[in-house]
N, C-alpha and C positions, 0 to 999 in steps of 0.2 A: 542788805550787804553795803552798808555804808560806811568806809572807814573814816569817820569825822574828825577831823583836825590832823589827819595823817599829813606827813611831807615824806615825799618820794624824789630819787633822783633817778632820770630815766638817761642812760648814755645813747647815744644815736639817736636822739629824739628827733632830728631833722626828717628823717627817713620815712618810707611808707608806714612800716611796722613802728618805727618809734614814733611817729605823730600819732597814730590810732591809740597806741598805749598810752600816750599822754593824755589825749582826750578821753578817754575811757576812765583813766584814773582820776581825772577831773570831775567827771560825771558822777564819781562814788564819793566826792567832797574831799579830795585829796589835793594839796599844795604840790605842787610839780615843779621840780627844779629841771631845766631841759638842757641836756649836754649835745653839742655837736662839734665838730671842726668846722664845719661848712657856715658861716656867719647867716647867710641868706636863709638856708633853711631852717637854722636854727631861730631866726627871728620869725620865720612863717609861721612855725609851730606854737610858739608863746603867743603871738597874735590870734590864731586858731583857737587856741584855748581860752585866753581872754575875751574873745568874741563870743564862745559860747557859755560865757558867764562865770569862768573858773578864774582860778589862781595860779598864774605861771611865772616864774622867773629864768631869765638865761643864766647858762652856766658853761659858759666856752672853756674848754681845755681839751686836751689831746690826751685820750686814755693810755697811752703808750707810754707817756711820761709820769712816773711814779709820784714825782714830787708834786707835779701839777696836780694830780689826783687828790692827793693830802692837802694842798691848799684849797682845793675846791671845795672838797667835804668841809673843810674847817669853816670856810666862808659859809655854808649852809647851816652848820651848827651855830655861828655867829648870831644869823641872820632869822633863824627857825626855831633853835632851842635843840632839836635833833633830827635824826632821819629815822624813819619807822621802815621804807622801802628803798632798794636799790633794784633797779632793772638793768641789766646789761644787753643792750641791743647792738650796741656798736660792734661790727665785724662785716668782713666779707673777702672773696675769694682773691686772688693774685696768680692768674693761670699760667701753665705751660708744662709742657713735658719734662719730666725729671731731669734728662739729660741738658735740657736749656736752662733750667731754674737756676739763676743766679744766687750767691749768698744774700745780695740785697733782698731779693725776692722772698726766698726762704724766712728770712728773718722777718720781713715785714710780715707776711703770714701768720707766722708764731705771736709776734708782738701784738699785732692786733687783736686777733682773735682768742687768743690765750692771756697772753700778759696783760691786755688791757683791762679784762675782769678780774685778773689778779691783783693788778693797780687800785681799781676801785673797791673791792672787796676787803683788800688789806687796809685801805683807808678808812672804811666807813665800819669795820667791825671795833675797833677799841670804842667808839661812840655808841653801839649798838649795846655792847656788853656794859657800858656805864649806866645805859638807860635801861637796861633788863630784859633787851630783847629786841627783835627786828626779823625781816624778811628780805631775802635775796634772791631774785629768778633772772638766771641767766638764759640767754637762748641760743638755739643751735640751729642746723638746718638737717636737710638730707644726707647731706656729704659730709657732716661734722659731727656726727650723733655717735661716733664710735663704732657703728655696725658697717663693717665692711662692704656688704654688698649693695650699699647705697651711697659709696664713695662714687666720683665720678672721674673719668681720664682728664689728666691734665690739671688734678687738682690735689696733687699728693700733699704738697705743702698745706693746703687749706684742710684738707680732710686730717692730717696729722695733728695740726695745732689743736684742732675740735675735738680730736679723739681725748686730748689732755683735757678739755674742757670736763668731758664726761668725768675722768677721774678727780679732776678738782671740786667739783660740784659732791661727789659721793665722799671723798675724804672730808671736806669741809663738813657735811651732814653730821657726821660722826663729833668731830672737833667742836663745834659750835654749839650742838645742842643742849650741852647742859648749861649754857649762857641764855638759852630763849630764843636763840636766833634759827630760824629754819632757812634753808636754801634748797631750791629746786631748779630744773631744767624745762624749760619749753621747746620742743622740738616741730618747728613748723614744716609743712609741705610745700610746694610751691607756692608762692603768692602773687595775685594778679597784680600787675603794674603793666604800665605801657612796654618796659623793657620785655617783661616776661611773655605778654600775648605776643610780641612781635617775634620773640625766640620760639613760642611754641607753634606759630603760625608758619614758621619755616621749615621746622620739622614735619609738621602735619604734610607741606607739601614736597617735602623730599621724598623721592621715589626710592632711596636706598633706606630709608626708616621702615621697617616691616611691619611695627606695632604703632598706632597712634598712641604719641605720648600721654593725652588725655585720658586714652580709655586704659591706661595702667593705674590712674586713679579713681578706685572704685564708684566714686560720688559723680566722678566725671567732668569736674571743671578745677580751676584754681581757687585757692582759699582768697577770701577777701579779707585784707589786714586787719580789720576790726573783728574776725573771727580768731583770730590768732591773738589779738589784745584780749579779749575777752578770758582765754584761759590764762594769761599773763596775770590779770587784774585778779581772778579767782586764785590762784595759787599766792599772790600778796594780802588775799583777806583773810580775815578770822574764820571764813567757812573752811579754809583749809589747815585750820590751826595743828592738825594732827598729821600733816603730809610734810616729810622733809626727805631729800636724799631720792626724790623721785624724777622720772621725766615723763613729760607730758606728750604725747606725740598728737599734734593736730594737722592731720595729713589728709583728709576726706578718704582714709583706708590703705593710703598709700603703703604705710608700713605700721606694724603693730602697737 
């Protein structure tokens, strides 16, 4: 499963999952253009890929800015000739009770988690059509996969925005299939990071929490970023050539 001479754009590539995805794509022989709005994290991922013997380039732009997304994709086409794979990892919550959510907080969640993916998809699709195909992989989470029983208190904007991502993925699977473009979505369970370990530890020690959060996960542990990245890279590969419009849950059995 080596997509030789492939070119990929990974948004949010400076985060834990984004970096793991860039590394895994690089391991498979893909040239990776790494996006992140955090310059330090972006550079760290590029340097990590290069240190491992891969090819990576910086692609700094804000996914919320549609024109910036168009310019960024155009620059990749100019440098590399085409884009075979787009992976949308950029996203995140902006929490608050519904009565306290400001317009700014609501708009930010929608823009980052839904519009951001729309912007990069809209920018890359014309080039994929011209090239005769391509692959898009969106990423979601337990509170943004459109399944209401996995939404979380205080994340109504986050959950609503990413339920929209479900509709976007399903609709575009039909729209883009005639052009040889596949689009799918990976839905990770909780990912192990310093922040998530601390959060789970607090919950484990909270007497008000009746059920251990980790015991709610059948495999009994958090996911390593590399385990989620493996699913993303699978969907981006030719091994998944007959898969489009689907949602791959990588959750340790937390949800189906």
